[in-house]
PyMOL Python script that loads the backbone (N, CA, C, O; Angstrom):
from pymol import cmd

cmd.read_pdbstr("""\
ATOM      1  N   MET A   1     -13.377  17.034  -6.928  1.00  0.00           N
ATOM      2  CA  MET A   1     -12.480  18.159  -6.793  1.00  0.00           C
ATOM      3  C   MET A   1     -13.021  19.162  -5.784  1.00  0.00           C
ATOM      4  O   MET A   1     -12.264  19.865  -5.116  1.00  0.00           O
ATOM      5  N   ASP A   2     -14.356  19.215  -5.687  1.00  0.00           N
ATOM      6  CA  ASP A   2     -14.945  20.159  -4.745  1.00  0.00           C
ATOM      7  C   ASP A   2     -14.592  19.805  -3.305  1.00  0.00           C
ATOM      8  O   ASP A   2     -14.363  20.695  -2.486  1.00  0.00           O
ATOM      9  N   THR A   3     -14.547  18.517  -2.993  1.00  0.00           N
ATOM     10  CA  THR A   3     -14.220  18.130  -1.622  1.00  0.00           C
ATOM     11  C   THR A   3     -12.777  18.494  -1.282  1.00  0.00           C
ATOM     12  O   THR A   3     -12.480  18.860  -0.145  1.00  0.00           O
ATOM     13  N   LEU A   4     -11.882  18.394  -2.263  1.00  0.00           N
ATOM     14  CA  LEU A   4     -10.501  18.789  -2.026  1.00  0.00           C
ATOM     15  C   LEU A   4     -10.427  20.282  -1.725  1.00  0.00           C
ATOM     16  O   LEU A   4      -9.709  20.705  -0.819  1.00  0.00           O
ATOM     17  N   PHE A   5     -11.171  21.074  -2.486  1.00  0.00           N
ATOM     18  CA  PHE A   5     -11.163  22.516  -2.254  1.00  0.00           C
ATOM     19  C   PHE A   5     -11.759  22.850  -0.901  1.00  0.00           C
ATOM     20  O   PHE A   5     -11.257  23.724  -0.194  1.00  0.00           O
ATOM     21  N   GLU A   6     -12.840  22.150  -0.535  1.00  0.00           N
ATOM     22  CA  GLU A   6     -13.462  22.398   0.769  1.00  0.00           C
ATOM     23  C   GLU A   6     -12.506  22.043   1.895  1.00  0.00           C
ATOM     24  O   GLU A   6     -12.467  22.734   2.913  1.00  0.00           O
ATOM     25  N   THR A   7     -11.743  20.986   1.731  1.00  0.00           N
ATOM     26  CA  THR A   7     -10.800  20.570   2.754  1.00  0.00           C
ATOM     27  C   THR A   7      -9.702  21.605   2.914  1.00  0.00           C
ATOM     28  O   THR A   7      -9.295  21.919   4.033  1.00  0.00           O
ATOM     29  N   LEU A   8      -9.221  22.136   1.794  1.00  0.00           N
ATOM     30  CA  LEU A   8      -8.123  23.084   1.846  1.00  0.00           C
ATOM     31  C   LEU A   8      -8.579  24.498   2.192  1.00  0.00           C
ATOM     32  O   LEU A   8      -7.764  25.328   2.595  1.00  0.00           O
ATOM     33  N   ALA A   9      -9.869  24.781   2.041  1.00  0.00           N
ATOM     34  CA  ALA A   9     -10.354  26.132   2.260  1.00  0.00           C
ATOM     35  C   ALA A   9     -10.244  26.566   3.712  1.00  0.00           C
ATOM     36  O   ALA A   9     -10.131  27.761   3.988  1.00  0.00           O
ATOM     37  N   ASN A  10     -10.274  25.624   4.643  1.00  0.00           N
ATOM     38  CA  ASN A  10     -10.227  26.003   6.052  1.00  0.00           C
ATOM     39  C   ASN A  10      -8.816  25.941   6.628  1.00  0.00           C
ATOM     40  O   ASN A  10      -8.649  26.028   7.845  1.00  0.00           O
ATOM     41  N   GLN A  11      -7.812  25.796   5.794  1.00  0.00           N
ATOM     42  CA  GLN A  11      -6.436  25.742   6.253  1.00  0.00           C
ATOM     43  C   GLN A  11      -5.705  27.014   5.856  1.00  0.00           C
ATOM     44  O   GLN A  11      -5.983  27.602   4.811  1.00  0.00           O
ATOM     45  N   LYS A  12      -4.781  27.428   6.687  1.00  0.00           N
ATOM     46  CA  LYS A  12      -3.985  28.599   6.360  1.00  0.00           C
ATOM     47  C   LYS A  12      -2.910  28.222   5.355  1.00  0.00           C
ATOM     48  O   LYS A  12      -2.292  27.164   5.472  1.00  0.00           O
ATOM     49  N   ASN A  13      -2.687  29.065   4.385  1.00  0.00           N
ATOM     50  CA  ASN A  13      -1.673  28.852   3.350  1.00  0.00           C
ATOM     51  C   ASN A  13      -1.818  27.488   2.682  1.00  0.00           C
ATOM     52  O   ASN A  13      -0.826  26.793   2.461  1.00  0.00           O
ATOM     53  N   ALA A  14      -3.045  27.109   2.363  1.00  0.00           N
ATOM     54  CA  ALA A  14      -3.300  25.805   1.773  1.00  0.00           C
ATOM     55  C   ALA A  14      -2.861  25.776   0.319  1.00  0.00           C
ATOM     56  O   ALA A  14      -3.102  26.721  -0.433  1.00  0.00           O
ATOM     57  N   LYS A  15      -2.218  24.689  -0.068  1.00  0.00           N
ATOM     58  CA  LYS A  15      -1.807  24.473  -1.447  1.00  0.00           C
ATOM     59  C   LYS A  15      -2.318  23.104  -1.869  1.00  0.00           C
ATOM     60  O   LYS A  15      -2.262  22.150  -1.093  1.00  0.00           O
ATOM     61  N   SER A  16      -2.807  23.006  -3.080  1.00  0.00           N
ATOM     62  CA  SER A  16      -3.253  21.701  -3.556  1.00  0.00           C
ATOM     63  C   SER A  16      -2.047  20.926  -4.077  1.00  0.00           C
ATOM     64  O   SER A  16      -1.099  21.506  -4.608  1.00  0.00           O
ATOM     65  N   PHE A  17      -2.101  19.616  -3.917  1.00  0.00           N
ATOM     66  CA  PHE A  17      -1.014  18.753  -4.365  1.00  0.00           C
ATOM     67  C   PHE A  17      -1.141  18.508  -5.865  1.00  0.00           C
ATOM     68  O   PHE A  17      -2.250  18.461  -6.397  1.00  0.00           O
ATOM     69  N   PRO A  18      -0.029  18.356  -6.534  1.00  0.00           N
ATOM     70  CA  PRO A  18      -0.094  17.967  -7.948  1.00  0.00           C
ATOM     71  C   PRO A  18      -0.711  16.568  -8.087  1.00  0.00           C
ATOM     72  O   PRO A  18      -0.659  15.757  -7.162  1.00  0.00           O
ATOM     73  N   THR A  19      -1.282  16.311  -9.234  1.00  0.00           N
ATOM     74  CA  THR A  19      -1.963  15.044  -9.472  1.00  0.00           C
ATOM     75  C   THR A  19      -1.039  13.854  -9.279  1.00  0.00           C
ATOM     76  O   THR A  19      -1.449  12.841  -8.711  1.00  0.00           O
ATOM     77  N   ILE A  20       0.194  13.958  -9.738  1.00  0.00           N
ATOM     78  CA  ILE A  20       1.125  12.835  -9.636  1.00  0.00           C
ATOM     79  C   ILE A  20       1.400  12.473  -8.177  1.00  0.00           C
ATOM     80  O   ILE A  20       1.510  11.293  -7.843  1.00  0.00           O
ATOM     81  N   LEU A  21       1.511  13.475  -7.309  1.00  0.00           N
ATOM     82  CA  LEU A  21       1.751  13.198  -5.891  1.00  0.00           C
ATOM     83  C   LEU A  21       0.531  12.554  -5.236  1.00  0.00           C
ATOM     84  O   LEU A  21       0.670  11.697  -4.363  1.00  0.00           O
ATOM     85  N   ARG A  22      -0.658  12.965  -5.656  1.00  0.00           N
ATOM     86  CA  ARG A  22      -1.862  12.342  -5.110  1.00  0.00           C
ATOM     87  C   ARG A  22      -1.942  10.879  -5.501  1.00  0.00           C
ATOM     88  O   ARG A  22      -2.329  10.040  -4.688  1.00  0.00           O
ATOM     89  N   LYS A  23      -1.575  10.559  -6.749  1.00  0.00           N
ATOM     90  CA  LYS A  23      -1.606   9.172  -7.207  1.00  0.00           C
ATOM     91  C   LYS A  23      -0.573   8.325  -6.478  1.00  0.00           C
ATOM     92  O   LYS A  23      -0.852   7.187  -6.101  1.00  0.00           O
ATOM     93  N   VAL A  24       0.622   8.880  -6.278  1.00  0.00           N
ATOM     94  CA  VAL A  24       1.675   8.145  -5.573  1.00  0.00           C
ATOM     95  C   VAL A  24       1.263   7.901  -4.124  1.00  0.00           C
ATOM     96  O   VAL A  24       1.456   6.808  -3.591  1.00  0.00           O
ATOM     97  N   ARG A  25       0.701   8.917  -3.498  1.00  0.00           N
ATOM     98  CA  ARG A  25       0.270   8.760  -2.109  1.00  0.00           C
ATOM     99  C   ARG A  25      -0.830   7.711  -1.988  1.00  0.00           C
ATOM    100  O   ARG A  25      -0.826   6.910  -1.054  1.00  0.00           O
ATOM    101  N   LYS A  26      -1.778   7.715  -2.938  1.00  0.00           N
ATOM    102  CA  LYS A  26      -2.843   6.721  -2.910  1.00  0.00           C
ATOM    103  C   LYS A  26      -2.275   5.316  -3.078  1.00  0.00           C
ATOM    104  O   LYS A  26      -2.716   4.387  -2.401  1.00  0.00           O
ATOM    105  N   ARG A  27      -1.299   5.151  -3.975  1.00  0.00           N
ATOM    106  CA  ARG A  27      -0.693   3.830  -4.186  1.00  0.00           C
ATOM    107  C   ARG A  27       0.001   3.349  -2.915  1.00  0.00           C
ATOM    108  O   ARG A  27      -0.136   2.185  -2.537  1.00  0.00           O
ATOM    109  N   ILE A  28       0.743   4.234  -2.258  1.00  0.00           N
ATOM    110  CA  ILE A  28       1.451   3.863  -1.033  1.00  0.00           C
ATOM    111  C   ILE A  28       0.462   3.476   0.064  1.00  0.00           C
ATOM    112  O   ILE A  28       0.651   2.466   0.743  1.00  0.00           O
ATOM    113  N   GLU A  29      -0.589   4.273   0.240  1.00  0.00           N
ATOM    114  CA  GLU A  29      -1.575   3.971   1.275  1.00  0.00           C
ATOM    115  C   GLU A  29      -2.323   2.675   0.980  1.00  0.00           C
ATOM    116  O   GLU A  29      -2.639   1.921   1.900  1.00  0.00           O
ATOM    117  N   THR A  30      -2.608   2.409  -0.298  1.00  0.00           N
ATOM    118  CA  THR A  30      -3.279   1.171  -0.668  1.00  0.00           C
ATOM    119  C   THR A  30      -2.392  -0.030  -0.382  1.00  0.00           C
ATOM    120  O   THR A  30      -2.852  -1.029   0.170  1.00  0.00           O
ATOM    121  N   ASN A  31      -1.122   0.065  -0.756  1.00  0.00           N
ATOM    122  CA  ASN A  31      -0.194  -1.049  -0.512  1.00  0.00           C
ATOM    123  C   ASN A  31      -0.035  -1.314   0.979  1.00  0.00           C
ATOM    124  O   ASN A  31      -0.047  -2.468   1.407  1.00  0.00           O
ATOM    125  N   PHE A  32       0.112  -0.270   1.762  1.00  0.00           N
ATOM    126  CA  PHE A  32       0.264  -0.454   3.199  1.00  0.00           C
ATOM    127  C   PHE A  32      -0.995  -1.059   3.808  1.00  0.00           C
ATOM    128  O   PHE A  32      -0.915  -1.902   4.702  1.00  0.00           O
ATOM    129  N   SER A  33      -2.157  -0.629   3.324  1.00  0.00           N
ATOM    130  CA  SER A  33      -3.416  -1.176   3.818  1.00  0.00           C
ATOM    131  C   SER A  33      -3.527  -2.662   3.484  1.00  0.00           C
ATOM    132  O   SER A  33      -3.977  -3.452   4.314  1.00  0.00           O
ATOM    133  N   GLN A  34      -3.118  -3.046   2.270  1.00  0.00           N
ATOM    134  CA  GLN A  34      -3.157  -4.457   1.893  1.00  0.00           C
ATOM    135  C   GLN A  34      -2.185  -5.276   2.737  1.00  0.00           C
ATOM    136  O   GLN A  34      -2.508  -6.392   3.144  1.00  0.00           O
ATOM    137  N   LEU A  35      -1.012  -4.738   2.998  1.00  0.00           N
ATOM    138  CA  LEU A  35      -0.059  -5.453   3.847  1.00  0.00           C
ATOM    139  C   LEU A  35      -0.625  -5.664   5.240  1.00  0.00           C
ATOM    140  O   LEU A  35      -0.468  -6.738   5.822  1.00  0.00           O
ATOM    141  N   CYS A  36      -1.275  -4.653   5.773  1.00  0.00           N
ATOM    142  CA  CYS A  36      -1.827  -4.766   7.125  1.00  0.00           C
ATOM    143  C   CYS A  36      -3.002  -5.737   7.178  1.00  0.00           C
ATOM    144  O   CYS A  36      -3.097  -6.541   8.106  1.00  0.00           O
ATOM    145  N   ASP A  37      -3.897  -5.672   6.194  1.00  0.00           N
ATOM    146  CA  ASP A  37      -5.114  -6.483   6.242  1.00  0.00           C
ATOM    147  C   ASP A  37      -4.882  -7.925   5.799  1.00  0.00           C
ATOM    148  O   ASP A  37      -5.287  -8.855   6.497  1.00  0.00           O
ATOM    149  N   GLN A  38      -4.247  -8.122   4.666  1.00  0.00           N
ATOM    150  CA  GLN A  38      -4.164  -9.453   4.087  1.00  0.00           C
ATOM    151  C   GLN A  38      -2.949 -10.237   4.560  1.00  0.00           C
ATOM    152  O   GLN A  38      -2.979 -11.467   4.588  1.00  0.00           O
ATOM    153  N   PHE A  39      -1.891  -9.546   4.927  1.00  0.00           N
ATOM    154  CA  PHE A  39      -0.678 -10.233   5.366  1.00  0.00           C
ATOM    155  C   PHE A  39      -0.435 -10.094   6.859  1.00  0.00           C
ATOM    156  O   PHE A  39       0.596 -10.539   7.362  1.00  0.00           O
ATOM    157  N   LEU A  40      -1.373  -9.481   7.574  1.00  0.00           N
ATOM    158  CA  LEU A  40      -1.252  -9.272   9.025  1.00  0.00           C
ATOM    159  C   LEU A  40       0.116  -8.688   9.373  1.00  0.00           C
ATOM    160  O   LEU A  40       0.844  -9.205  10.219  1.00  0.00           O
ATOM    161  N   PHE A  41       0.433  -7.594   8.690  1.00  0.00           N
ATOM    162  CA  PHE A  41       1.733  -6.954   8.798  1.00  0.00           C
ATOM    163  C   PHE A  41       2.013  -6.458  10.218  1.00  0.00           C
ATOM    164  O   PHE A  41       3.148  -6.531  10.689  1.00  0.00           O
ATOM    165  N   ILE A  42       1.000  -5.965  10.885  1.00  0.00           N
ATOM    166  CA  ILE A  42       1.180  -5.408  12.226  1.00  0.00           C
ATOM    167  C   ILE A  42       1.349  -6.521  13.259  1.00  0.00           C
ATOM    168  O   ILE A  42       2.121  -6.378  14.207  1.00  0.00           O
ATOM    169  N   ARG A  43       0.629  -7.625  13.079  1.00  0.00           N
ATOM    170  CA  ARG A  43       0.672  -8.715  14.053  1.00  0.00           C
ATOM    171  C   ARG A  43       1.883  -9.609  13.770  1.00  0.00           C
ATOM    172  O   ARG A  43       1.884 -10.379  12.809  1.00  0.00           O
ATOM    173  N   ASN A  44       2.870  -9.504  14.581  1.00  0.00           N
ATOM    174  CA  ASN A  44       4.063 -10.338  14.476  1.00  0.00           C
ATOM    175  C   ASN A  44       4.378 -10.909  15.848  1.00  0.00           C
ATOM    176  O   ASN A  44       4.341 -10.204  16.856  1.00  0.00           O
ATOM    177  N   TYR A  45       4.685 -12.186  15.867  1.00  0.00           N
ATOM    178  CA  TYR A  45       5.027 -12.832  17.127  1.00  0.00           C
ATOM    179  C   TYR A  45       6.508 -13.193  17.146  1.00  0.00           C
ATOM    180  O   TYR A  45       6.889 -14.268  17.608  1.00  0.00           O
ATOM    181  N   ALA A  46       7.321 -12.303  16.649  1.00  0.00           N
ATOM    182  CA  ALA A  46       8.761 -12.552  16.604  1.00  0.00           C
ATOM    183  C   ALA A  46       9.346 -12.427  18.003  1.00  0.00           C
ATOM    184  O   ALA A  46       8.913 -11.601  18.806  1.00  0.00           O
ATOM    185  N   LYS A  47      10.338 -13.264  18.275  1.00  0.00           N
ATOM    186  CA  LYS A  47      10.974 -13.275  19.596  1.00  0.00           C
ATOM    187  C   LYS A  47      12.109 -12.268  19.699  1.00  0.00           C
ATOM    188  O   LYS A  47      12.403 -11.769  20.785  1.00  0.00           O
ATOM    189  N   ASN A  48      12.755 -11.965  18.561  1.00  0.00           N
ATOM    190  CA  ASN A  48      13.859 -10.997  18.592  1.00  0.00           C
ATOM    191  C   ASN A  48      13.824 -10.156  17.313  1.00  0.00           C
ATOM    192  O   ASN A  48      12.969 -10.359  16.451  1.00  0.00           O
ATOM    193  N   VAL A  49      14.739  -9.234  17.201  1.00  0.00           N
ATOM    194  CA  VAL A  49      14.747  -8.290  16.086  1.00  0.00           C
ATOM    195  C   VAL A  49      15.024  -9.002  14.765  1.00  0.00           C
ATOM    196  O   VAL A  49      14.430  -8.661  13.742  1.00  0.00           O
ATOM    197  N   ASP A  50      15.915  -9.980  14.777  1.00  0.00           N
ATOM    198  CA  ASP A  50      16.207 -10.719  13.548  1.00  0.00           C
ATOM    199  C   ASP A  50      14.963 -11.445  13.034  1.00  0.00           C
ATOM    200  O   ASP A  50      14.707 -11.464  11.830  1.00  0.00           O
ATOM    201  N   GLY A  51      14.210 -12.026  13.923  1.00  0.00           N
ATOM    202  CA  GLY A  51      12.971 -12.698  13.534  1.00  0.00           C
ATOM    203  C   GLY A  51      11.944 -11.723  12.990  1.00  0.00           C
ATOM    204  O   GLY A  51      11.234 -12.030  12.033  1.00  0.00           O
ATOM    205  N   LEU A  52      11.866 -10.548  13.599  1.00  0.00           N
ATOM    206  CA  LEU A  52      10.946  -9.517  13.131  1.00  0.00           C
ATOM    207  C   LEU A  52      11.302  -9.087  11.714  1.00  0.00           C
ATOM    208  O   LEU A  52      10.433  -9.009  10.845  1.00  0.00           O
ATOM    209  N   PHE A  53      12.586  -8.810  11.484  1.00  0.00           N
ATOM    210  CA  PHE A  53      13.015  -8.401  10.146  1.00  0.00           C
ATOM    211  C   PHE A  53      12.770  -9.505   9.131  1.00  0.00           C
ATOM    212  O   PHE A  53      12.357  -9.223   8.007  1.00  0.00           O
ATOM    213  N   THR A  54      13.013 -10.743   9.500  1.00  0.00           N
ATOM    214  CA  THR A  54      12.791 -11.870   8.588  1.00  0.00           C
ATOM    215  C   THR A  54      11.322 -11.982   8.206  1.00  0.00           C
ATOM    216  O   THR A  54      11.001 -12.183   7.035  1.00  0.00           O
ATOM    217  N   ARG A  55      10.434 -11.854   9.177  1.00  0.00           N
ATOM    218  CA  ARG A  55       9.006 -11.949   8.887  1.00  0.00           C
ATOM    219  C   ARG A  55       8.529 -10.798   8.030  1.00  0.00           C
ATOM    220  O   ARG A  55       7.732 -11.001   7.114  1.00  0.00           O
ATOM    221  N   ILE A  56       9.002  -9.586   8.309  1.00  0.00           N
ATOM    222  CA  ILE A  56       8.586  -8.427   7.515  1.00  0.00           C
ATOM    223  C   ILE A  56       9.097  -8.550   6.086  1.00  0.00           C
ATOM    224  O   ILE A  56       8.355  -8.283   5.141  1.00  0.00           O
ATOM    225  N   ILE A  57      10.349  -8.949   5.915  1.00  0.00           N
ATOM    226  CA  ILE A  57      10.902  -9.116   4.568  1.00  0.00           C
ATOM    227  C   ILE A  57      10.149 -10.211   3.822  1.00  0.00           C
ATOM    228  O   ILE A  57       9.896 -10.072   2.626  1.00  0.00           O
ATOM    229  N   GLY A  58       9.788 -11.290   4.498  1.00  0.00           N
ATOM    230  CA  GLY A  58       9.018 -12.353   3.860  1.00  0.00           C
ATOM    231  C   GLY A  58       7.654 -11.878   3.387  1.00  0.00           C
ATOM    232  O   GLY A  58       7.213 -12.237   2.296  1.00  0.00           O
ATOM    233  N   LYS A  59       6.987 -11.075   4.202  1.00  0.00           N
ATOM    234  CA  LYS A  59       5.666 -10.569   3.828  1.00  0.00           C
ATOM    235  C   LYS A  59       5.757  -9.588   2.669  1.00  0.00           C
ATOM    236  O   LYS A  59       4.920  -9.618   1.767  1.00  0.00           O
ATOM    237  N   ILE A  60       6.756  -8.726   2.682  1.00  0.00           N
ATOM    238  CA  ILE A  60       6.926  -7.783   1.578  1.00  0.00           C
ATOM    239  C   ILE A  60       7.300  -8.525   0.293  1.00  0.00           C
ATOM    240  O   ILE A  60       6.847  -8.150  -0.789  1.00  0.00           O
ATOM    241  N   THR A  61       8.112  -9.563   0.398  1.00  0.00           N
ATOM    242  CA  THR A  61       8.483 -10.358  -0.772  1.00  0.00           C
ATOM    243  C   THR A  61       7.263 -11.063  -1.353  1.00  0.00           C
ATOM    244  O   THR A  61       7.077 -11.068  -2.569  1.00  0.00           O
ATOM    245  N   ALA A  62       6.442 -11.651  -0.514  1.00  0.00           N
ATOM    246  CA  ALA A  62       5.226 -12.318  -0.993  1.00  0.00           C
ATOM    247  C   ALA A  62       4.302 -11.316  -1.680  1.00  0.00           C
ATOM    248  O   ALA A  62       3.707 -11.623  -2.713  1.00  0.00           O
ATOM    249  N   PHE A  63       4.183 -10.141  -1.115  1.00  0.00           N
ATOM    250  CA  PHE A  63       3.359  -9.079  -1.693  1.00  0.00           C
ATOM    251  C   PHE A  63       3.879  -8.693  -3.077  1.00  0.00           C
ATOM    252  O   PHE A  63       3.101  -8.522  -4.015  1.00  0.00           O
ATOM    253  N   THR A  64       5.198  -8.558  -3.195  1.00  0.00           N
ATOM    254  CA  THR A  64       5.809  -8.184  -4.471  1.00  0.00           C
ATOM    255  C   THR A  64       5.631  -9.288  -5.507  1.00  0.00           C
ATOM    256  O   THR A  64       5.377  -8.995  -6.675  1.00  0.00           O
ATOM    257  N   VAL A  65       5.757 -10.537  -5.108  1.00  0.00           N
ATOM    258  CA  VAL A  65       5.574 -11.662  -6.034  1.00  0.00           C
ATOM    259  C   VAL A  65       4.135 -11.693  -6.551  1.00  0.00           C
ATOM    260  O   VAL A  65       3.917 -11.923  -7.740  1.00  0.00           O
ATOM    261  N   LEU A  66       3.164 -11.469  -5.688  1.00  0.00           N
ATOM    262  CA  LEU A  66       1.771 -11.447  -6.126  1.00  0.00           C
ATOM    263  C   LEU A  66       1.512 -10.300  -7.099  1.00  0.00           C
ATOM    264  O   LEU A  66       0.763 -10.465  -8.062  1.00  0.00           O
ATOM    265  N   GLN A  67       2.120  -9.146  -6.861  1.00  0.00           N
ATOM    266  CA  GLN A  67       1.993  -8.045  -7.811  1.00  0.00           C
ATOM    267  C   GLN A  67       2.617  -8.422  -9.154  1.00  0.00           C
ATOM    268  O   GLN A  67       2.064  -8.095 -10.204  1.00  0.00           O
ATOM    269  N   TYR A  68       3.747  -9.097  -9.131  1.00  0.00           N
ATOM    270  CA  TYR A  68       4.405  -9.515 -10.370  1.00  0.00           C
ATOM    271  C   TYR A  68       3.552 -10.530 -11.128  1.00  0.00           C
ATOM    272  O   TYR A  68       3.461 -10.467 -12.354  1.00  0.00           O
ATOM    273  N   ILE A  69       2.931 -11.459 -10.413  1.00  0.00           N
ATOM    274  CA  ILE A  69       2.041 -12.435 -11.047  1.00  0.00           C
ATOM    275  C   ILE A  69       0.882 -11.716 -11.733  1.00  0.00           C
ATOM    276  O   ILE A  69       0.511 -12.061 -12.855  1.00  0.00           O
ATOM    277  N   ASN A  70       0.315 -10.729 -11.068  1.00  0.00           N
ATOM    278  CA  ASN A  70      -0.766  -9.960 -11.685  1.00  0.00           C
ATOM    279  C   ASN A  70      -0.282  -9.227 -12.932  1.00  0.00           C
ATOM    280  O   ASN A  70      -0.989  -9.180 -13.939  1.00  0.00           O
ATOM    281  N   LYS A  71       0.906  -8.660 -12.871  1.00  0.00           N
ATOM    282  CA  LYS A  71       1.432  -7.913 -14.018  1.00  0.00           C
ATOM    283  C   LYS A  71       1.652  -8.840 -15.208  1.00  0.00           C
ATOM    284  O   LYS A  71       1.329  -8.476 -16.339  1.00  0.00           O
ATOM    285  N   THR A  72       2.194 -10.025 -14.974  1.00  0.00           N
ATOM    286  CA  THR A  72       2.453 -10.943 -16.082  1.00  0.00           C
ATOM    287  C   THR A  72       1.157 -11.522 -16.660  1.00  0.00           C
ATOM    288  O   THR A  72       1.136 -11.922 -17.824  1.00  0.00           O
ATOM    289  N   ASN A  73       0.087 -11.573 -15.877  1.00  0.00           N
ATOM    290  CA  ASN A  73      -1.206 -12.070 -16.358  1.00  0.00           C
ATOM    291  C   ASN A  73      -2.121 -10.949 -16.834  1.00  0.00           C
ATOM    292  O   ASN A  73      -3.309 -11.178 -17.058  1.00  0.00           O
ATOM    293  N   ASN A  74      -1.586  -9.744 -16.992  1.00  0.00           N
ATOM    294  CA  ASN A  74      -2.340  -8.572 -17.472  1.00  0.00           C
ATOM    295  C   ASN A  74      -3.560  -8.274 -16.609  1.00  0.00           C
ATOM    296  O   ASN A  74      -4.633  -7.951 -17.121  1.00  0.00           O
ATOM    297  N   LYS A  75      -3.385  -8.385 -15.304  1.00  0.00           N
ATOM    298  CA  LYS A  75      -4.418  -8.019 -14.344  1.00  0.00           C
ATOM    299  C   LYS A  75      -3.946  -6.785 -13.592  1.00  0.00           C
ATOM    300  O   LYS A  75      -2.749  -6.497 -13.576  1.00  0.00           O
ATOM    301  N   PRO A  76      -4.862  -6.047 -12.967  1.00  0.00           N
ATOM    302  CA  PRO A  76      -4.430  -4.895 -12.160  1.00  0.00           C
ATOM    303  C   PRO A  76      -3.522  -5.342 -11.020  1.00  0.00           C
ATOM    304  O   PRO A  76      -3.860  -6.275 -10.290  1.00  0.00           O
ATOM    305  N   ILE A  77      -2.380  -4.691 -10.861  1.00  0.00           N
ATOM    306  CA  ILE A  77      -1.413  -5.158  -9.866  1.00  0.00           C
ATOM    307  C   ILE A  77      -1.885  -4.903  -8.444  1.00  0.00           C
ATOM    308  O   ILE A  77      -1.377  -5.519  -7.507  1.00  0.00           O
ATOM    309  N   GLY A  78      -2.841  -4.014  -8.271  1.00  0.00           N
ATOM    310  CA  GLY A  78      -3.323  -3.710  -6.933  1.00  0.00           C
ATOM    311  C   GLY A  78      -4.254  -4.756  -6.357  1.00  0.00           C
ATOM    312  O   GLY A  78      -4.514  -4.745  -5.153  1.00  0.00           O
ATOM    313  N   GLN A  79      -4.766  -5.660  -7.180  1.00  0.00           N
ATOM    314  CA  GLN A  79      -5.719  -6.662  -6.709  1.00  0.00           C
ATOM    315  C   GLN A  79      -4.991  -7.968  -6.410  1.00  0.00           C
ATOM    316  O   GLN A  79      -5.143  -8.957  -7.127  1.00  0.00           O
ATOM    317  N   ILE A  80      -4.208  -7.955  -5.354  1.00  0.00           N
ATOM    318  CA  ILE A  80      -3.373  -9.119  -5.041  1.00  0.00           C
ATOM    319  C   ILE A  80      -4.162 -10.264  -4.436  1.00  0.00           C
ATOM    320  O   ILE A  80      -3.689 -11.401  -4.424  1.00  0.00           O
ATOM    321  N   LYS A  81      -5.348  -9.987  -3.938  1.00  0.00           N
ATOM    322  CA  LYS A  81      -6.143 -11.032  -3.309  1.00  0.00           C
ATOM    323  C   LYS A  81      -6.523 -12.122  -4.312  1.00  0.00           C
ATOM    324  O   LYS A  81      -6.677 -13.285  -3.939  1.00  0.00           O
ATOM    325  N   TYR A  82      -6.672 -11.748  -5.568  1.00  0.00           N
ATOM    326  CA  TYR A  82      -7.125 -12.679  -6.588  1.00  0.00           C
ATOM    327  C   TYR A  82      -6.002 -13.037  -7.560  1.00  0.00           C
ATOM    328  O   TYR A  82      -6.285 -13.445  -8.686  1.00  0.00           O
ATOM    329  N   ALA A  83      -4.763 -12.898  -7.168  1.00  0.00           N
ATOM    330  CA  ALA A  83      -3.647 -13.115  -8.059  1.00  0.00           C
ATOM    331  C   ALA A  83      -3.509 -14.574  -8.470  1.00  0.00           C
ATOM    332  O   ALA A  83      -3.111 -14.849  -9.602  1.00  0.00           O
ATOM    333  N   LEU A  84      -3.816 -15.495  -7.610  1.00  0.00           N
ATOM    334  CA  LEU A  84      -3.591 -16.911  -7.880  1.00  0.00           C
ATOM    335  C   LEU A  84      -4.827 -17.624  -8.410  1.00  0.00           C
ATOM    336  O   LEU A  84      -4.797 -18.838  -8.609  1.00  0.00           O
ATOM    337  N   LEU A  85      -5.904 -16.899  -8.639  1.00  0.00           N
ATOM    338  CA  LEU A  85      -7.126 -17.527  -9.154  1.00  0.00           C
ATOM    339  C   LEU A  85      -7.074 -17.676 -10.650  1.00  0.00           C
ATOM    340  O   LEU A  85      -8.018 -18.185 -11.253  1.00  0.00           O
TER     341      LEU A  85
END
""", "prot")
cmd.dss("prot")
cmd.show_as("cartoon", "prot")
cmd.util.cbc("prot")
cmd.orient("prot")
């Protein structure tokens, strides 16, 4: 908590975020990081826009399926790398 206060202390009109917003933001950043690292979300070799959308939807669907597998096996949903083990 001290680091959060130190970060906000040097800003004008600084307000701390509610806990729920911090948790949601962390979840979003974690999911995006996993998509980029494990599914190579940024690297796409699509030839046209339809191909790009198809590849992105496929990667997001695979990510969601792995989260669902973790949920049904009572594992943390954020650890998608080990979902099929």
